[in-house]
C-alpha positions in Angstrom: 81.6 81.5 49.0 82.9 79.6 46.1 84.6 77.2 48.4 81.3 76.5 50.1 79.7 76.0 46.7 82.3 73.5 45.7 82.0 71.7 49.0 78.2 71.5 48.5 78.5 70.4 44.9 81.1 67.6 45.8 78.8 66.5 48.7 75.8 66.4 46.4 77.8 64.5 43.8 78.8 62.0 46.5 75.3 61.5 47.6 74.1 61.1 44.0 77.0 58.6 43.3 76.1 56.7 46.5 72.4 56.6 45.6 73.2 55.4 42.1 75.4 52.7 43.5 72.8 51.5 45.9 70.1 51.4 43.2 72.4 49.6 40.8 73.3 47.0 43.5 69.6 46.5 44.3 68.8 46.0 40.6 71.6 43.4 40.2 70.5 41.6 43.4 66.8 41.6 42.2 67.8 40.3 38.8 69.9 37.5 40.3 67.0 36.6 42.6 64.6 36.4 39.7 67.0 34.1 37.8 67.3 31.9 40.9 63.5 31.8 41.3 63.1 30.9 37.6 65.7 28.1 37.9 64.1 26.7 41.0 60.7 26.7 39.3 62.1 25.0 36.2 63.8 22.3 38.4 60.5 21.7 40.2 58.6 21.3 37.0 61.3 18.9 35.6 61.2 16.9 38.8 57.4 16.7 38.7 57.6 15.5 35.0 60.2 13.0 35.8 58.2 11.5 38.7 55.1 11.2 36.5 57.1 9.6 33.7 58.7 7.1 36.1 55.3 6.3 37.7 53.9 5.7 34.2 56.8 3.4 33.3 56.4 1.4 36.5 52.7 0.9 35.6 53.7 0.0 32.1 56.1 -2.6 33.4 53.3 -4.2 35.5 50.9 -4.3 32.6 53.6 -5.7 30.3 54.1 -8.5 32.8 50.4 -9.3 32.5 50.6 -9.3 28.7 53.6 -11.7 28.9 51.6 -14.0 31.2 48.7 -14.0 28.8 51.0 -14.7 25.9 52.6 -17.6 27.7 49.2 -19.1 28.8 47.2 -19.4 25.5 45.8 -15.9 25.8 43.9 -16.7 29.0 42.6 -13.8 31.1 45.0 -12.8 33.9 43.3 -12.0 37.2 45.0 -8.7 38.0 44.4 -7.2 34.6 41.6 -4.7 35.3 43.3 -3.1 38.3 46.6 -2.8 36.6 45.2 -1.4 33.4 43.1 1.1 35.4 46.3 2.2 37.1 48.1 2.5 33.7 45.4 4.8 32.4 45.5 6.9 35.6 49.3 7.3 35.2 48.8 8.2 31.5 46.3 10.9 32.5 48.8 12.2 35.1 51.2 12.8 32.3 48.5 14.8 30.5 48.7 17.2 33.4 52.5 17.8 33.5 54.1 16.6 30.2 54.5 18.2 26.8 52.5 17.2 23.7 55.0 14.6 22.4 55.2 12.8 25.7 51.5 12.8 26.1 50.9 11.5 22.6 53.5 8.7 22.8 52.3 7.7 26.3 48.8 7.4 25.1 50.0 5.2 22.2 52.1 3.0 24.5 49.2 2.6 27.0 46.8 1.7 24.2 49.3 -0.9 22.9 49.7 -2.4 26.3 46.0 -2.6 26.9 45.5 -4.2 23.5 48.2 -6.8 24.5 46.3 -7.6 27.6 42.7 -7.7 26.3 42.9 -7.9 22.5 42.6 -11.0 20.3 46.3 -11.2 19.8 48.0 -14.6 19.6 51.6 -13.6 19.9 54.5 -15.5 21.2 56.7 -13.7 23.7 59.3 -12.5 21.1 56.5 -11.1 18.9 54.9 -9.4 21.9 58.2 -7.7 22.8 58.6 -6.4 19.3 54.9 -5.3 19.2 55.4 -3.3 22.4 58.7 -1.9 21.4 57.2 -0.1 18.4 55.5 2.2 20.9 57.9 2.0 23.9 60.8 3.3 21.9 59.1 6.6 20.7 57.8 7.2 24.3 61.3 6.8 25.8 62.8 9.1 23.2 60.2 11.8 23.8 60.5 11.5 27.6 64.3 11.8 27.4 64.0 14.8 25.2 61.6 16.5 27.5 63.8 15.8 30.5 66.8 17.1 28.7 68.6 13.8 28.8 71.0 13.4 25.8 70.0 10.8 23.3 72.3 7.9 22.5 71.7 6.8 18.9 73.4 3.5 19.5 71.3 2.6 22.5 68.5 0.1 21.8 65.9 1.0 24.4 64.0 -2.0 25.7 
């Protein structure tokens, strides 16, 4: 009878060990799956932010071109100004949806500076205009790089 008891005990121990191994393996697989899901979600958010930032920069470039035209033509109104500045504000508001506080703040300041360069009573030559815009472009680019996890190069002069 004791041999049957030992056999039963060893069998139960084997079943318990197998069940513990199965539960442990499922736990590890679930943990890894959660990590993969979190990493995928973070990558999607970063990609959405990057796309919004690049769209905003493209719009900034177009409005800056209008400001340059105005600067070079005795501050005369440029025909495409309303449509391009409207698009700029739309892109800035898009950043409000997906970006962090520093990017949102610096994007608003840059957009405001660009619109001022297009509609304000500024009589700047091209060099002064570039310096005026860089005061707000630099902080925006710094904040955007930080949010996207891009290393900052202290020697790089961002224009």
